[in-house]
N, C-alpha and C positions, 0 to 999 in steps of 0.2 A: 404370191403370198405363200409362206411356209408355216407349218405348225397347226393347221386346221386338223380337227379330229372328228371323224364321223363315228359316233358311238353305236352301242348295240341295241338300245331300246327303240321302240316305234317313235317315241317323241323326239329322238335325236336325228331322225331322217325326214325332215319336212317335205311335203309334197304339194306342189301347186297344181291345181286341176288344169287339165288341157295341155300340159307341157311334158308329161311323162307317158310313155307308151302304155297302152292297156296291158295288163299282166294277168296271168292265171293265179288263182289262190291255191296254196298248198295247205291242206289241213294238217294241224298238229306239227307245224314246222317250229321247232324250239328256237328260242332266242339264244344266239351265241354271245356270251357275256364278255366280249373283248372288243376294244375300240379299234379303229382303222386310221391311224395317224397319217397325215400327209407329210411326206418328206420334201417334196418340191412340186411346184406347178408353174406353168407359163400358159401362153395362149394356145399351145398345141398339145401339150402332154400334162398328165398329172401322175406323180409317183407316190405310192403309198407303202406303208410298212404293214403288210398283211399278217394278221395273227394266225396262230395255229387254229385249225378246225373251220376256218371260213373259206368256202369255195371261191374260186375266181369268178366263175360264171354259173348260171343256173344249170343244175343237173340233178336228175332223180328227185328226191324229196326237197332239195335245197333250191330255193328261188329267191325269196326276199332276203334271206340271210346269206348273201353273197357279196363279194366286194363290188362287183359291177352294179348290182341294184342299189346298194347303199350309196354309191357315188352318183349314179344317175338321178336318184330321187333326192339325195341330200344336196346336190349342187343344182338340181333342176336342169340337167343336161342329158337328154335322152340319147344323144349321139355318141356318148363315151363308149369306147370299145377297147378291150385288152390288146396290147401289142404282143403279148405272149401269155403263158399260163403257168401258175404254180399249183401243185396238187393241194387238195383241201387240207391235208394234214401237215403240209410244209408251210412254215412261216417265212417272211422276209420281203425283199424288195420286189415290187410289182409295178410295171409301167403300163399306163393306159393312155390311149389317144383320145383327145376331146374334140379335135377338128377333123371331120371326115376327109377333108382334102389332103391330109397328111397321113392318113391311116396306112396306106400301102407302104410309104417310105419307112415308117418305124417298124411295121411288121416284117419287112424284108431284112432289116438288120438282124432280127432273130432267126429268120429262115436261112440266111446266108452265113450265120455263125460269126457275125461281126461284133458281137457283144461279149465282153469278158465277164464271166461269172465265177464267183467264189462262194461256196457253201461251207457251212460249219456244222459239225455234229458232236454229240456226246456219245461215247462208246467205251467199252471196257479197256483197261490198260493191260493188255495181254500180247504175247508174241503173235504176229500174224501167221496163220497156218497156211499150208499149201492148198489152194482150191482144187476142186475136182476137175474143173474145165478152165481153159484159158491159161494165161501166164501172169507172173508177177515179176517185175524187174526193179531191182534197187537202183535208184538214180544217183545216189552218192555212197556207194559201198566203201567200207563195210557197214555204214549206218543202216539201220532197218528202215528209216524213212528219210526222205520222201521215196515213194514207190509208184510204179506205173502198173495199174491193173487193167488187163485186156481180156476180153472174152466175147463169145457170141451170146447175145441176150434175146430171149423170145418172150413175148406177152400175147397169149392167146385170148381172143375175144370170149368173154364170159367167164374167164378164169381170173381170180383175184390176184394170184401171185405170178410174177414173172419168173423165168428160170433160165439157167445157162445150159448150153448143149455144145457138143463138138461142132466145128464148122468155121466158116469165115468170120473173123472178128468184126463186130459192129458196135462195140461199146468200149470206151476207154476212159479211165479216170486216174488222175494224179492225186495221191493221198499223202498228206504229211501232218506231223504233229503241229498244232498251233504254237506260236511263239510264247504266248502267255497262257499259263495254266493256273487257274484259281486254286488256292489251297484246299478249299472245301471239296473241289472236284477230285483232286489228287488223293486226299485222305479217304474218300469214298471208293477209291479203286477205279476211277474213270479218267479219261483224258478228253480234251477237245481236239478234234481233227479238222484240218482244212481240206476241202475237197474241191478239185478243179476238173469239172467234166469236159473232156475233149469232144465227146459226142453227147447226144441228149435222148437216150432211149428211156422208155417208161420204167420208173423205179430203179434206174441204173445205179444211183449212189447207194440206195438201200441194199440192193442185191450184191453189189461189189463189197460193201463193208461186211455184210453177213457171210459172204463166201470166204472171207479172211478170218472168220471166227470172232469178228468184232461187230456184232449186230448193234444198230443204233438204238439207244435207250428209248423205250416207249413205242417201239414199232409193233403195230398189231398184225403185221403180215409176215415178218421175217424174224427169226427162223420159222415160227409157227403162227398159224392164224389164231388170233385171240378175239373172242366174241365179246364185244363191249356194247352197252346201250348207246344208242345214237346220241343221247343227250348227256353223256358222261364226258365232261371236258377236263377231268382231273389228271389225265396222264397223256400229255402231248407227245407226239413224235419229236424227239430232240434233234431236229434238223431245221436249219435256217438258211435261206438264200441271203448270205451275209453282205456281199457287195456286188455291184453291177456297174460296168463302165462301157461307154461307147462314145463315138463322135456323132454329134447331132447331124442327121442327114439333110437338114435344112440350112442351118447356119454354121456347121462345122465345129461348134463349141464342144469341148470335151466335158462329158458328164461323168461323175462318179457318185454313186449313192450307196449308203451303208445302213443296214438294218440295225435297230437298237433292241430287237427282241432278244431276251436273255435265254440262256440254256442252263438246265439243272437248277442249282441253288441261286444262279444269277437271273432266273426268269423273273420278269417284272410282273 
């Protein structure tokens, strides 16, 4: 069944007693006013279009307002587990496993980098600057894009921002201009960029775009930390996990899922 939508309010996530694991209550956890559309589901997996601000799994103050809890309670399936994770501020395609017998098979797809991911972001229309660390290589010279950004990226525990430093490269991203550029985006001085992460370091796409002088619109971490109320959902990070492709590890079928979350003026 495709097209189910697990909403934001308590009434939209029914719970049958005795089927959902006991949970802790988080005081003053705000309602996140965005739905969680289902893109695809079968007997083994369920694929959703995660909105901005909704965490994948419980962490910190966020518990009931997470993709995992909404689905476990809304579907009355306490065994649902994410096959991978998206940052709370990033929207887009998220795969979860509903049958524990197949959990390892789908999680290994992501661990072994057998999934093709495409992200899309909104950022300024400016010439890319030379970063302080790492390299930038034009892949179709003399055209400015696409380009390959390579650097060493570090994320220290307890520190909000990741940073680049000299050393062995551990983060690679291919960046190119999206084929279609909405008129309202162009007129506002921005562009849509397609991002292809070769590696998967924390905040990699955000750091790489910022290092080029092209910070992603709405980013509260890069280039500077911005203190926003935890219940302010008015300025999303304009970054979406746009497409996700893989061969099903069980039946070999080719899957391709596409997020419908809009960016900028196209945000739904």
